[in-house]
KEFILO-675371 format. One record per residue (C-alpha): residue number from 0; residue in three letters; x, y negated, z. Coordinates in Angstrom, 2 decimals. Each point is the difference from the previous one (the first is absolute). Layout:
residues N
   resi   resn        c1        c2        c3
    NUM    ALA         X         Y         Z
...
This chain:
residues 336
   resi   resn        c1        c2        c3
      0    UNK      7.72    -14.14     -6.07
      1    UNK     -1.37     -3.25     -1.34
      2    UNK      2.28     -2.37     -1.87
      3    UNK     -0.31     -2.57      2.81
      4    UNK      1.35      2.31      2.71
      5    UNK      3.77      0.12      0.72
      6    UNK      1.80      3.22     -0.98
      7    UNK      1.79      1.50      3.01
      8    UNK      3.71      0.00     -0.87
      9    UNK      1.43      0.92      3.40
     10    UNK     -0.98      1.57      3.27
     11    UNK     -1.37     -3.16      1.65
     12    UNK     -2.13     -0.70     -3.08
     13    UNK     -1.48      3.50      0.12
     14    UNK     -0.87     -0.28      3.69
     15    UNK     -1.56     -3.41     -0.59
     16    UNK     -2.10      1.43     -2.84
     17    UNK     -1.36      2.68      2.35
     18    UNK     -0.60     -2.60      2.71
     19    UNK     -2.11     -2.04     -2.43
     20    UNK     -1.99      3.05     -1.11
     21    UNK     -0.41      1.54      3.46
     22    UNK      0.90     -2.41      2.83
     23    UNK      1.82      1.48      2.97
     24    UNK     -2.70     -1.27      2.35
     25    UNK     -2.53      2.40     -1.53
     26    UNK      1.88      3.21      0.74
     27    UNK      2.70     -0.54      2.61
     28    UNK     -2.40      0.50      2.90
     29    UNK     -1.36      3.34     -1.24
     30    UNK      1.32      3.30     -1.34
     31    UNK      1.20      0.43     -3.58
     32    UNK      0.81      3.34     -1.63
     33    UNK      2.32     -0.53     -2.99
     34    UNK     -0.04      2.62     -2.72
     35    UNK      3.64      0.53     -0.95
     36    UNK      1.10      2.33     -2.79
     37    UNK      3.64     -1.06      0.17
     38    UNK     -0.26     -1.83     -3.33
     39    UNK      1.01     -3.62     -0.45
     40    UNK     -3.48     -1.51      0.33
     41    UNK     -0.94      1.73      3.26
     42    UNK      3.47     -0.48      1.52
     43    UNK     -0.26     -3.73     -0.77
     44    UNK     -3.41     -0.12      1.66
     45    UNK      1.32      1.73      3.13
     46    UNK      3.03     -2.27      0.26
     47    UNK     -2.03     -3.17     -0.66
     48    UNK     -2.74      0.74      2.55
     49    UNK      2.63      0.98      2.57
     50    UNK      1.87     -3.26     -0.73
     51    UNK     -3.13     -2.15      0.26
     52    UNK     -1.04      1.77      3.18
     53    UNK      3.32     -0.92      1.66
     54    UNK     -0.20     -3.74     -0.70
     55    UNK      0.52     -1.71      3.39
     56    UNK     -1.80     -3.21     -1.00
     57    UNK     -3.29      1.89     -0.27
     58    UNK      0.14      1.48      3.50
     59    UNK      0.47      3.64      1.03
     60    UNK     -2.12      2.55     -1.92
     61    UNK     -2.61      1.92      1.96
     62    UNK     -0.89      2.54     -2.67
     63    UNK      2.08      2.77     -1.55
     64    UNK      1.37      1.22     -3.33
     65    UNK      0.13      3.71     -0.88
     66    UNK      1.69      1.53     -3.04
     67    UNK     -2.03      2.77     -1.64
     68    UNK      1.41      2.34     -2.65
     69    UNK     -1.92      2.68     -1.90
     70    UNK      2.27      2.67     -1.49
     71    UNK     -1.77      1.42     -3.07
     72    UNK      2.81      2.59     -0.33
     73    UNK     -0.21     -0.17     -3.79
     74    UNK      3.66     -0.88     -0.73
     75    UNK      1.98      2.51      2.06
     76    UNK      3.12     -1.48      1.63
     77    UNK     -0.93     -3.48     -1.17
     78    UNK     -3.22      0.11      2.04
     79    UNK      1.98      1.07      3.09
     80    UNK      2.51     -2.80     -0.64
     81    UNK     -2.79     -2.59     -0.09
     82    UNK     -1.49      1.18      3.30
     83    UNK      3.41     -0.05      1.69
     84    UNK      0.67     -3.49     -1.34
     85    UNK     -3.29     -1.37      1.42
     86    UNK      0.65      1.70      3.36
     87    UNK      3.43     -1.63      0.16
     88    UNK     -1.45     -3.38     -0.96
     89    UNK     -2.53      0.27      2.83
     90    UNK      2.80      0.88      2.44
     91    UNK      2.14     -2.89     -1.24
     92    UNK     -2.85     -2.49      0.52
     93    UNK     -1.10      1.65      3.28
     94    UNK     -3.49      0.66     -1.36
     95    UNK     -2.21      3.07      0.53
     96    UNK     -0.10      2.53     -2.84
     97    UNK     -2.84      2.33     -0.95
     98    UNK      0.27      2.50     -2.83
     99    UNK     -1.98      2.75     -1.64
    100    UNK      0.93      2.66     -2.52
    101    UNK     -2.52      1.01     -2.66
    102    UNK     -1.49      3.47      0.40
    103    UNK     -0.95     -0.06     -3.70
    104    UNK      3.46      0.12     -1.52
    105    UNK     -1.19      0.97     -3.48
    106    UNK     -2.18     -3.09     -0.41
    107    UNK      1.43     -2.52     -2.50
    108    UNK     -3.12     -1.83     -1.14
    109    UNK      0.53     -3.73      0.66
    110    UNK     -3.50     -0.60      1.38
    111    UNK      0.15      2.99      2.36
    112    UNK      3.40     -1.08      1.31
    113    UNK     -1.28     -3.53      0.57
    114    UNK     -3.05      1.25      1.93
    115    UNK      2.11      2.24      2.25
    116    UNK      2.42     -2.82      0.74
    117    UNK     -2.77     -2.49      0.74
    118    UNK     -1.79      2.46      2.30
    119    UNK      3.24      0.49      1.94
    120    UNK      0.50     -3.77      0.39
    121    UNK     -3.58     -0.50      1.16
    122    UNK      0.26      2.81      2.55
    123    UNK      3.34     -1.37      1.23
    124    UNK     -1.57     -3.43      0.53
    125    UNK     -3.02      1.44      1.80
    126    UNK      2.13      2.18      2.28
    127    UNK      2.32     -2.86      0.96
    128    UNK     -2.75     -2.62      0.30
    129    UNK      1.45     -2.13     -2.81
    130    UNK     -2.15     -2.66     -1.62
    131    UNK      1.82     -0.06     -3.35
    132    UNK      1.55      2.38     -2.48
    133    UNK      2.53     -1.92     -2.13
    134    UNK      1.12      1.40     -3.36
    135    UNK      2.47     -1.41     -2.50
    136    UNK     -1.73     -0.40     -3.36
    137    UNK      1.68     -2.70     -2.09
    138    UNK     -1.31     -2.26     -2.76
    139    UNK      1.41      2.50     -2.53
    140    UNK     -2.09      2.76      1.59
    141    UNK     -3.05     -2.22     -0.43
    142    UNK      0.70     -0.59     -3.70
    143    UNK      0.52      3.73     -0.57
    144    UNK     -3.25      0.76      1.81
    145    UNK     -1.99     -2.48     -2.12
    146    UNK      1.39      1.50     -3.23
    147    UNK     -0.61      3.55      1.27
    148    UNK     -3.62     -0.85      0.78
    149    UNK     -0.46     -1.83     -3.29
    150    UNK      1.18      3.01     -2.01
    151    UNK     -2.36      2.26      1.95
    152    UNK     -2.95     -2.23     -0.89
    153    UNK     -0.62     -1.29      3.51
    154    UNK     -2.56     -2.61      1.01
    155    UNK      0.56     -3.48      1.48
    156    UNK      1.15      1.31      3.38
    157    UNK      2.85      1.95     -1.59
    158    UNK      1.10     -3.01     -2.03
    159    UNK      0.23     -2.00      3.23
    160    UNK      3.08      2.07      0.88
    161    UNK      1.20      0.89      3.48
    162    UNK     -1.79     -1.70      2.87
    163    UNK      2.28     -1.95      2.40
    164    UNK     -1.90      1.54      2.91
    165    UNK     -2.93      2.31      0.63
    166    UNK     -1.63      1.95      2.81
    167    UNK      1.49      3.37      0.84
    168    UNK     -2.46      1.68      2.32
    169    UNK     -1.97     -1.91      2.62
    170    UNK      2.80     -1.78      1.88
    171    UNK      2.97     -0.07     -2.38
    172    UNK      0.91     -2.35     -2.85
    173    UNK      2.30      0.93     -2.87
    174    UNK      2.21     -2.99     -0.91
    175    UNK      2.45     -0.53     -2.89
    176    UNK      2.28     -2.94      0.95
    177    UNK      2.33      0.37     -3.04
    178    UNK     -2.70     -0.11     -2.66
    179    UNK      1.14     -3.39     -1.35
    180    UNK      3.70      0.96     -0.17
    181    UNK      1.64      1.70     -2.98
    182    UNK      2.02      3.20      0.19
    183    UNK      3.15     -1.77     -1.23
    184    UNK     -0.29     -2.70      2.67
    185    UNK     -0.40      2.62      2.72
    186    UNK      3.19      1.76     -1.08
    187    UNK      1.92     -3.25     -0.30
    188    UNK     -1.05     -0.91      3.55
    189    UNK      1.11      3.37      1.39
    190    UNK      3.39     -0.31     -1.67
    191    UNK      0.44     -3.43      1.60
    192    UNK     -0.04      1.65      3.47
    193    UNK      1.86      3.17     -1.14
    194    UNK     -2.99      2.19      0.80
    195    UNK      0.05      3.32     -1.89
    196    UNK     -3.06      1.95     -1.08
    197    UNK     -0.81      3.35     -1.62
    198    UNK     -0.75      0.38     -3.70
    199    UNK     -2.76      2.47     -0.91
    200    UNK      1.15      1.93     -3.09
    201    UNK     -3.62      0.84     -0.88
    202    UNK     -0.58     -3.70     -0.74
    203    UNK      2.04      0.45     -3.17
    204    UNK     -2.12      2.90     -1.26
    205    UNK     -2.43     -0.72     -2.84
    206    UNK     -2.18      2.94      1.09
    207    UNK     -2.02     -2.31      2.23
    208    UNK     -2.30     -2.44     -1.80
    209    UNK      0.94     -2.90      2.26
    210    UNK      3.69      0.54     -0.75
    211    UNK     -0.72     -0.05     -3.73
    212    UNK     -1.78     -3.33      0.50
    213    UNK      2.97     -1.30      2.03
    214    UNK      2.84      1.15     -2.23
    215    UNK     -1.51     -0.12     -3.49
    216    UNK     -3.23     -1.98     -0.26
    217    UNK      0.92     -3.04      2.12
    218    UNK      3.44     -0.52     -1.61
    219    UNK     -1.70      0.20     -3.41
    220    UNK     -2.57     -2.63      1.04
    221    UNK      2.69     -2.23      1.50
    222    UNK      2.04      0.16     -3.22
    223    UNK     -2.84     -1.87     -1.71
    224    UNK     -1.38     -1.91      3.03
    225    UNK      2.86     -0.77      2.46
    226    UNK     -2.37     -1.44      2.60
    227    UNK     -2.45      2.91     -0.20
    228    UNK      0.46      1.28      3.56
    229    UNK     -0.81     -3.34      1.60
    230    UNK     -2.92     -0.54     -2.40
    231    UNK     -1.49      3.42      0.86
    232    UNK      0.52     -0.69      3.71
    233    UNK     -1.85     -3.34     -0.26
    234    UNK     -2.81      1.57     -2.03
    235    UNK     -0.43      2.72      2.63
    236    UNK     -0.21     -2.62      2.77
    237    UNK     -2.71     -1.88     -1.90
    238    UNK     -1.85      3.25     -0.63
    239    UNK      0.25      0.85      3.71
    240    UNK     -1.70     -3.29      0.94
    241    UNK     -2.80      0.78     -2.46
    242    UNK     -0.38      3.56      1.33
    243    UNK     -0.26     -1.28      3.59
    244    UNK     -2.86     -2.29     -1.03
    245    UNK     -1.83      2.83     -1.78
    246    UNK      0.57      2.37      2.92
    247    UNK     -1.51     -2.53      2.40
    248    UNK     -3.07     -0.31     -2.22
    249    UNK     -0.20      3.80     -0.30
    250    UNK      0.18      0.39      3.77
    251    UNK     -2.96     -2.38      0.42
    252    UNK     -1.90      1.91     -2.70
    253    UNK      0.54      3.33      1.79
    254    UNK     -1.36     -1.48      3.22
    255    UNK     -3.21     -0.97     -1.78
    256    UNK     -0.52      2.98     -2.33
    257    UNK      1.66      3.11      1.48
    258    UNK     -1.19      2.16      2.90
    259    UNK      2.30      2.78      1.18
    260    UNK     -1.53      2.90      1.89
    261    UNK     -0.21      3.72     -0.74
    262    UNK     -0.18     -1.20     -3.59
    263    UNK      1.04     -3.31     -1.53
    264    UNK     -2.99     -1.99     -1.24
    265    UNK      0.59     -2.96     -2.32
    266    UNK     -2.64     -2.51     -1.04
    267    UNK     -0.13     -0.50     -3.74
    268    UNK      1.13     -3.46     -1.14
    269    UNK     -0.48     -1.34     -3.53
    270    UNK      1.44     -3.48      0.66
    271    UNK      3.47      0.35      1.57
    272    UNK      3.03      0.13     -2.29
    273    UNK      1.39      3.44     -0.79
    274    UNK      3.47     -0.91      1.35
    275    UNK     -1.38     -0.73      3.46
    276    UNK     -2.11      3.17      0.13
    277    UNK      2.79      2.26     -1.25
    278    UNK      2.43     -1.52      2.52
    279    UNK     -2.59      0.58      2.74
    280    UNK     -0.29      3.65     -1.07
    281    UNK      3.78      0.42      0.07
    282    UNK     -0.02     -1.39      3.54
    283    UNK     -2.74      2.49      0.86
    284    UNK      1.99      2.91     -1.45
    285    UNK      2.96     -1.06      2.11
    286    UNK     -1.94     -0.27      3.28
    287    UNK     -1.73      3.35     -0.67
    288    UNK      3.38      1.54     -0.85
    289    UNK     -1.33      1.32     -3.28
    290    UNK      2.59      0.84     -2.70
    291    UNK      0.72     -3.08     -2.12
    292    UNK      2.87      1.00     -2.27
    293    UNK     -2.29      2.23     -2.07
    294    UNK     -2.53     -2.82     -0.50
    295    UNK      0.60     -1.44     -3.48
    296    UNK     -1.18     -3.30     -1.48
    297    UNK     -2.97      1.79     -1.58
    298    UNK     -1.00      1.49      3.37
    299    UNK     -0.07     -3.44      1.67
    300    UNK     -2.00     -1.36     -2.93
    301    UNK     -2.50      2.84      0.43
    302    UNK     -0.38     -0.80      3.72
    303    UNK     -0.66     -3.63     -0.92
    304    UNK     -2.60      1.00     -2.61
    305    UNK     -1.89      2.03      2.60
    306    UNK      0.03     -2.92      2.46
    307    UNK     -0.98     -2.49     -2.75
    308    UNK     -2.90      2.36     -0.84
    309    UNK      1.04      0.46     -3.61
    310    UNK      0.75      3.71      0.57
    311    UNK     -1.96      2.55      2.00
    312    UNK     -0.07      3.66      0.92
    313    UNK      2.47      2.18      1.88
    314    UNK      3.71      0.46     -0.65
    315    UNK      3.04      1.41      1.78
    316    UNK      3.01     -2.30      0.27
    317    UNK      3.62      1.14      0.62
    318    UNK      0.50      1.33      3.51
    319    UNK     -3.48      1.59     -0.03
    320    UNK     -1.78     -3.31      0.65
    321    UNK     -3.65      0.41     -0.94
    322    UNK     -1.64     -3.19     -1.31
    323    UNK     -3.77     -0.26     -0.46
    324    UNK     -2.30     -2.90     -0.86
    325    UNK     -3.31     -0.11      1.88
    326    UNK     -2.61     -2.68      0.81
    327    UNK      2.18     -3.05     -0.69
    328    UNK      2.98      1.50      1.81
    329    UNK      3.09      2.08     -0.75
    330    UNK      0.81      2.82      2.41
    331    UNK      3.55      1.33      0.34
    332    UNK      0.98      3.13      1.87
    333    UNK      3.13      2.13      0.00
    334    UNK     -0.93      3.65     -0.57
    335    UNK      1.76      2.82      1.86
């Protein structure tokens, strides 16, 4: 949250903050699936969107809200408690509920859990005809994400933090209306309307890297730099603007230099900046659904060197992507 924005101190302030970020007029006429874990952030999002939807001055809503809960079944009775709580909340607010229980109970890897949850939300939106999937990431989540990416050695896109919205399939948009609101403000707002929530005991565990960042690294940083969270949040927003500019340039570059058929053929280019070309290649990897997590900084640099014609030959990239330079072009093909 920037220093010029008001800090929500009560329920009306929180709802107004969401209204400014994501005006009611944009979503009240379509379907919205809200991912709700039962935690404070997602409960606040559910209550706020339901409240804004009921405002008589804006006219009757024509769309719908649906609560969606994914039970990872990793915390025994606590997981069952959370699902029951969200079901009861949906009943209380007279909203539809859709739930799914994980069939991979032994999975505890954070990234795998996130992918399963996101796939469920996307499928729920597609099946119900919803336009949006709303999730409850806060400004604290954004700061933790930036630090997590920084420590992993990420590129500019990772340092831009969590995107406020992005495409989720062909017809669905993922939106994060609470991204400018802090975790403390969300809890203060819920207390002001006596709305309970569920606490996830795994959030206190230091076994997860993100929890270590939350409970140990950030407090240490704030002990020396009290305004660190807001400074990191502002830096991420600036970085995001820069990334959007580069991505637009990279998209234009792909249109001019990349042909996708049975193989991917790329015209060599010795003039364009490496940042634009590497970003264009990351876009290509995404659209081709090639594995990206195994691509390191040195791999992207090698791809750029081939395209800039300073490296030649044949090599195999992670994910069995064969790269070959030939006749002023670079040819990419995923091998079986």
